[in-house]
A tleap script that builds the chain and sets N, CA, C and O, in Angstrom:
source leaprc.protein.ff14SB
mol = sequence {
  NMET LYS VAL ALA ASN SER LEU ARG SER LEU
  LYS LEU ARG HIE ARG ASP CYS GLN VAL VAL
  ARG ARG LYS GLY ARG VAL TYR VAL ILE ASN
  LYS THR GLN LYS ARG TYR LYS ALA ARG GLN
  CGLY
}
set mol.1.N position { 8.320 3.252 -3.728 }
set mol.1.CA position { 6.891 3.039 -3.950 }
set mol.1.C position { 6.654 2.125 -5.083 }
set mol.1.O position { 7.162 2.372 -6.177 }
set mol.2.N position { 5.877 1.028 -4.884 }
set mol.2.CA position { 5.545 0.080 -5.909 }
set mol.2.C position { 4.245 0.393 -6.567 }
set mol.2.O position { 3.350 0.894 -5.886 }
set mol.3.N position { 4.070 0.150 -7.795 }
set mol.3.CA position { 2.812 0.336 -8.487 }
set mol.3.C position { 2.330 -1.051 -8.956 }
set mol.3.O position { 3.001 -1.727 -9.735 }
set mol.4.N position { 1.128 -1.460 -8.449 }
set mol.4.CA position { 0.630 -2.748 -8.692 }
set mol.4.C position { -0.871 -2.776 -9.127 }
set mol.4.O position { -1.646 -1.858 -8.857 }
set mol.5.N position { -1.214 -3.876 -9.806 }
set mol.5.CA position { -2.577 -3.912 -10.230 }
set mol.5.C position { -3.471 -4.299 -9.057 }
set mol.5.O position { -4.579 -3.774 -8.956 }
set mol.6.N position { -3.045 -5.190 -8.170 }
set mol.6.CA position { -3.788 -5.495 -6.971 }
set mol.6.C position { -2.962 -5.288 -5.742 }
set mol.6.O position { -1.787 -5.649 -5.676 }
set mol.7.N position { -3.623 -4.684 -4.747 }
set mol.7.CA position { -2.856 -4.401 -3.571 }
set mol.7.C position { -2.960 -5.444 -2.491 }
set mol.7.O position { -2.395 -5.264 -1.412 }
set mol.8.N position { -3.659 -6.525 -2.741 }
set mol.8.CA position { -3.920 -7.515 -1.740 }
set mol.8.C position { -2.600 -8.101 -1.216 }
set mol.8.O position { -2.356 -8.179 -0.012 }
set mol.9.N position { -1.736 -8.522 -2.208 }
set mol.9.CA position { -0.530 -9.167 -1.819 }
set mol.9.C position { 0.442 -8.124 -1.148 }
set mol.9.O position { 1.209 -8.461 -0.247 }
set mol.10.N position { 0.370 -6.896 -1.614 }
set mol.10.CA position { 1.227 -5.882 -0.965 }
set mol.10.C position { 0.835 -5.591 0.409 }
set mol.10.O position { 1.699 -5.320 1.243 }
set mol.11.N position { -0.455 -5.627 0.721 }
set mol.11.CA position { -0.922 -5.444 2.094 }
set mol.11.C position { -0.474 -6.522 3.009 }
set mol.11.O position { -0.238 -6.278 4.192 }
set mol.12.N position { -0.343 -7.769 2.473 }
set mol.12.CA position { 0.062 -8.786 3.401 }
set mol.12.C position { 1.513 -8.831 3.687 }
set mol.12.O position { 1.916 -9.652 4.510 }
set mol.13.N position { 2.396 -7.979 3.051 }
set mol.13.CA position { 3.759 -8.059 3.205 }
set mol.13.C position { 4.215 -7.747 4.673 }
set mol.13.O position { 5.255 -8.208 5.143 }
set mol.14.N position { 3.390 -6.961 5.333 }
set mol.14.CA position { 3.660 -6.550 6.746 }
set mol.14.C position { 2.447 -6.355 7.475 }
set mol.14.O position { 1.440 -5.966 6.884 }
set mol.15.N position { 2.444 -6.617 8.855 }
set mol.15.CA position { 1.286 -6.576 9.576 }
set mol.15.C position { 0.689 -5.214 9.791 }
set mol.15.O position { -0.492 -5.071 10.106 }
set mol.16.N position { 1.611 -4.113 9.597 }
set mol.16.CA position { 1.025 -2.762 9.923 }
set mol.16.C position { 0.645 -2.070 8.659 }
set mol.16.O position { 0.360 -0.873 8.701 }
set mol.17.N position { 0.620 -2.724 7.553 }
set mol.17.CA position { 0.189 -2.066 6.269 }
set mol.17.C position { -1.301 -1.716 6.292 }
set mol.17.O position { -2.130 -2.525 6.709 }
set mol.18.N position { -1.625 -0.521 5.846 }
set mol.18.CA position { -2.996 -0.135 5.741 }
set mol.18.C position { -3.281 0.361 4.333 }
set mol.18.O position { -2.452 0.989 3.675 }
set mol.19.N position { -4.577 0.025 3.881 }
set mol.19.CA position { -4.989 0.550 2.583 }
set mol.19.C position { -5.777 1.796 2.702 }
set mol.19.O position { -6.783 1.833 3.411 }
set mol.20.N position { -5.334 2.866 2.002 }
set mol.20.CA position { -5.890 4.154 2.168 }
set mol.20.C position { -6.292 4.669 0.772 }
set mol.20.O position { -5.583 4.398 -0.197 }
set mol.21.N position { -7.431 5.417 0.646 }
set mol.21.CA position { -7.876 6.062 -0.573 }
set mol.21.C position { -7.514 7.577 -0.509 }
set mol.21.O position { -7.945 8.316 0.376 }
set mol.22.N position { -6.695 7.979 -1.509 }
set mol.22.CA position { -6.409 9.366 -1.595 }
set mol.22.C position { -6.437 9.881 -3.033 }
set mol.22.O position { -5.767 9.367 -3.929 }
set mol.23.N position { -7.245 10.920 -3.200 }
set mol.23.CA position { -7.358 11.581 -4.540 }
set mol.23.C position { -7.710 10.563 -5.629 }
set mol.23.O position { -7.170 10.603 -6.735 }
set mol.24.N position { -8.657 9.623 -5.281 }
set mol.24.CA position { -9.119 8.653 -6.329 }
set mol.24.C position { -8.207 7.498 -6.542 }
set mol.24.O position { -8.491 6.608 -7.345 }
set mol.25.N position { -7.060 7.497 -5.801 }
set mol.25.CA position { -6.197 6.395 -5.996 }
set mol.25.C position { -6.120 5.590 -4.667 }
set mol.25.O position { -6.413 6.135 -3.602 }
set mol.26.N position { -5.736 4.332 -4.732 }
set mol.26.CA position { -5.592 3.432 -3.617 }
set mol.26.C position { -4.195 3.252 -3.281 }
set mol.26.O position { -3.371 2.940 -4.142 }
set mol.27.N position { -3.884 3.440 -2.026 }
set mol.27.CA position { -2.461 3.353 -1.545 }
set mol.27.C position { -2.331 2.360 -0.461 }
set mol.27.O position { -3.297 2.100 0.257 }
set mol.28.N position { -1.160 1.782 -0.306 }
set mol.28.CA position { -0.833 0.980 0.884 }
set mol.28.C position { 0.278 1.840 1.619 }
set mol.28.O position { 1.285 2.238 1.035 }
set mol.29.N position { 0.024 2.073 2.857 }
set mol.29.CA position { 1.027 2.833 3.651 }
set mol.29.C position { 1.337 2.026 4.857 }
set mol.29.O position { 0.566 1.151 5.249 }
set mol.30.N position { 2.481 2.313 5.464 }
set mol.30.CA position { 2.936 1.575 6.644 }
set mol.30.C position { 3.733 2.636 7.486 }
set mol.30.O position { 4.731 3.192 7.027 }
set mol.31.N position { 3.252 2.879 8.710 }
set mol.31.CA position { 3.868 3.950 9.486 }
set mol.31.C position { 5.099 3.461 10.261 }
set mol.31.O position { 5.929 4.272 10.671 }
set mol.32.N position { 5.221 2.182 10.459 }
set mol.32.CA position { 6.296 1.623 11.248 }
set mol.32.C position { 7.525 1.264 10.331 }
set mol.32.O position { 8.672 1.541 10.681 }
set mol.33.N position { 7.232 0.630 9.127 }
set mol.33.CA position { 8.210 0.295 8.197 }
set mol.33.C position { 7.902 1.101 6.916 }
set mol.33.O position { 7.088 0.740 6.066 }
set mol.34.N position { 8.638 2.225 6.868 }
set mol.34.CA position { 8.245 3.148 5.759 }
set mol.34.C position { 8.459 2.638 4.239 }
set mol.34.O position { 7.890 3.151 3.276 }
set mol.35.N position { 9.353 1.566 4.167 }
set mol.35.CA position { 9.548 1.068 2.832 }
set mol.35.C position { 8.398 0.331 2.174 }
set mol.35.O position { 8.363 0.153 0.956 }
set mol.36.N position { 7.462 -0.089 3.001 }
set mol.36.CA position { 6.259 -0.815 2.458 }
set mol.36.C position { 5.261 0.245 2.007 }
set mol.36.O position { 4.307 0.564 2.716 }
set mol.37.N position { 5.500 0.783 0.815 }
set mol.37.CA position { 4.435 1.675 0.230 }
set mol.37.C position { 4.075 1.225 -1.199 }
set mol.37.O position { 4.943 0.780 -1.949 }
set mol.38.N position { 2.851 1.340 -1.551 }
set mol.38.CA position { 2.405 0.965 -2.821 }
set mol.38.C position { 1.235 1.800 -3.356 }
set mol.38.O position { 0.520 2.445 -2.589 }
set mol.39.N position { 1.064 1.779 -4.589 }
set mol.39.CA position { -0.110 2.499 -5.234 }
set mol.39.C position { -0.674 1.566 -6.205 }
set mol.39.O position { 0.030 0.729 -6.770 }
set mol.40.N position { -2.017 1.696 -6.427 }
set mol.40.CA position { -2.748 0.946 -7.425 }
set mol.40.C position { -2.972 1.701 -8.646 }
set mol.40.O position { -3.344 2.872 -8.569 }
set mol.41.N position { -2.767 1.098 -9.841 }
set mol.41.CA position { -3.142 1.753 -11.087 }
set mol.41.C position { -1.904 2.135 -11.936 }
set mol.41.O position { -2.050 2.698 -13.021 }
savepdb mol mol.pdb
quit
């Protein structure tokens, strides 16, 4: 899991990446390529 200030570049790493809000934090998840995960903040 990467931690980044901006998730825009991390969302563009793979076409299946999705931005999700959970518990007040913003995450990038990817169901097909599990290694593309990130959190903002």
